[in-house]
Each structure stands twice: as structure tokens, then as C-alpha cells.
PASE-964066 format. One line per 3 residues: their letters; for each residue x, y, z of C-alpha. Coordinates in nm, 3 decimals, padded with zeros to 5 digits. Layout:
N
a) X,Y,Z ~ ...
END
This chain:
112
mai) -01.480,00.555,-00.609 ~ -01.117,00.667,-00.579 ~ -00.854,00.393,-00.555
ifh) -00.514,00.429,-00.391 ~ -00.258,00.155,-00.330 ~ -00.075,00.027,-00.024
ltk) 00.241,-00.179,-00.075 ~ 00.282,-00.456,00.178 ~ 00.429,-00.801,00.221
qad) 00.199,-01.094,00.152 ~ 00.283,-01.235,00.497 ~ 00.171,-00.912,00.669
wds) -00.158,-00.915,00.478 ~ -00.212,-01.285,00.551 ~ -00.158,-01.232,00.924
rdp) -00.421,-00.956,00.957 ~ -00.700,-01.001,01.209 ~ -01.020,-01.060,01.006
neg) -01.221,-00.879,01.276 ~ -01.004,-00.567,01.269 ~ -00.887,-00.329,01.002
yva) -00.549,-00.385,00.839 ~ -00.270,-00.225,01.042 ~ 00.063,-00.180,00.867
psl) 00.379,-00.166,01.082 ~ 00.424,00.203,00.990 ~ 00.107,00.295,01.179
ase) 00.285,00.223,01.508 ~ 00.627,00.355,01.405 ~ 00.524,00.666,01.207
gfi) 00.160,00.727,01.295 ~ 00.019,00.658,00.948 ~ 00.005,00.399,00.670
hcs) 00.196,00.488,00.354 ~ 00.005,00.465,00.025 ~ 00.049,00.557,-00.341
ede) -00.183,00.754,-00.568 ~ -00.149,00.522,-00.868 ~ 00.033,00.222,-01.012
tql) 00.325,00.431,-01.137 ~ 00.389,00.582,-00.795 ~ 00.350,00.237,-00.633
lev) 00.615,00.082,-00.858 ~ 00.849,00.377,-00.798 ~ 00.823,00.310,-00.424
ahr) 00.883,-00.063,-00.477 ~ 01.197,00.009,-00.680 ~ 01.326,00.256,-00.422
lfv) 01.252,00.060,-00.103 ~ 01.204,-00.307,-00.184 ~ 01.485,-00.410,-00.422
get) 01.545,-00.783,-00.391 ~ 01.226,-00.843,-00.192 ~ 00.977,-01.112,-00.285
gll) 00.623,-01.176,-00.168 ~ 00.504,-00.820,-00.225 ~ 00.139,-00.729,-00.259
ale) -00.053,-00.417,-00.356 ~ -00.378,-00.350,-00.173 ~ -00.630,-00.157,-00.380
vdt) -00.802,00.075,-00.133 ~ -01.129,00.255,-00.205 ~ -01.088,00.589,-00.028
dll) -01.467,00.637,-00.013 ~ -01.490,00.337,00.222 ~ -01.218,00.443,00.468
tsp) -01.322,00.550,00.817 ~ -00.966,00.649,00.916 ~ -00.853,00.997,00.808
lkr) -00.674,01.023,00.473 ~ -00.429,01.306,00.409 ~ -00.224,01.378,00.099
eps) 00.113,01.505,00.218 ~ 00.455,01.580,00.069 ~ 00.748,01.346,00.123
rsg) 01.101,01.472,00.185 ~ 01.142,01.496,-00.193 ~ 00.822,01.700,-00.224
tiy) 00.621,01.424,-00.395 ~ 00.265,01.406,-00.263 ~ 00.159,01.070,-00.116
phi) -00.165,00.961,00.050 ~ -00.131,00.867,00.418 ~ -00.397,00.686,00.618
ygp) -00.405,00.784,00.986 ~ -00.551,00.466,01.128 ~ -00.635,00.111,01.023
idl) -00.748,00.034,00.669 ~ -01.105,-00.094,00.682 ~ -01.111,-00.442,00.531
nav) -01.420,-00.359,00.325 ~ -01.220,-00.071,00.170 ~ -00.970,-00.321,00.024
tgt) -01.137,-00.389,-00.309 ~ -00.861,-00.608,-00.448 ~ -00.507,-00.732,-00.409
rri) -00.241,-00.768,-00.677 ~ 00.097,-00.935,-00.660 ~ 00.409,-00.738,-00.734
sag) 00.690,-00.942,-00.881 ~ 01.031,-00.874,-01.028 ~ 01.125,-00.980,-01.379
adg) 01.460,-01.124,-01.481 ~ 01.591,-00.767,-01.508 ~ 01.494,-00.699,-01.145
afh) 01.225,-00.448,-01.242 ~ 00.900,-00.479,-01.049 ~ 00.572,-00.541,-01.231
lea) 00.221,-00.517,-01.097 ~ 00.033,-00.829,-01.199 ~ -00.311,-00.795,-01.356
g) -00.596,-00.776,-01.110
END
């Protein structure tokens, strides 16, 4: 079992169709769902793209249970990120964890 993470808003996760896979907005706009290899990479993304945001959630995704293609590709900076080219199967989401900011503004991944 290999776990990757997808950073999303709690509201987006809550509004998913329970009969469909999870579809992040980036699937329509970019053709894939952005993910992170590990907790460190996930928090780096949160600090870069979600400063000041609340209601963030990390989906723990078991790559062995995905039916959509998964590719590890370089970003503009050259960092390799996993991208899912289709919906995330709901059975592949093995857990969810809240991401919150401390008093210093730094994001923390809550225990799962």
C-alpha cells in the first residue's frame, strides 16, 4: 500500500457525490488532480498556495486502489509530484486529516 495526499477544502470533499469518485476542480481545469508524495510535500504546498485559508483537508489516497492513471511528473520548479488523471475512487481514500494553521500561521497536519 502506497499512500499519497491530496489537499482540498473540506467543503469540496463534503459536496462529493457518494456514488462517484472524488473530482477536484483541477481535473476540469488542468486535466489531472494534484497530489503530494508525503506529509512534508503536502505542507509545503499548503504554505505556498493556501496562506490564510481555513477548512483544509488532506485526503490519504492508497495508490494501489486507484483506477485512474497516476503519473509522477515534474512541476515548473522541477519537483516531482503525483498527478491523478481522473477521479479518485472513494474506496482509495483511506483517511482524511485536517490541516490547520497555528498562531504563527504555519500549517500543521492533525493526527489521523
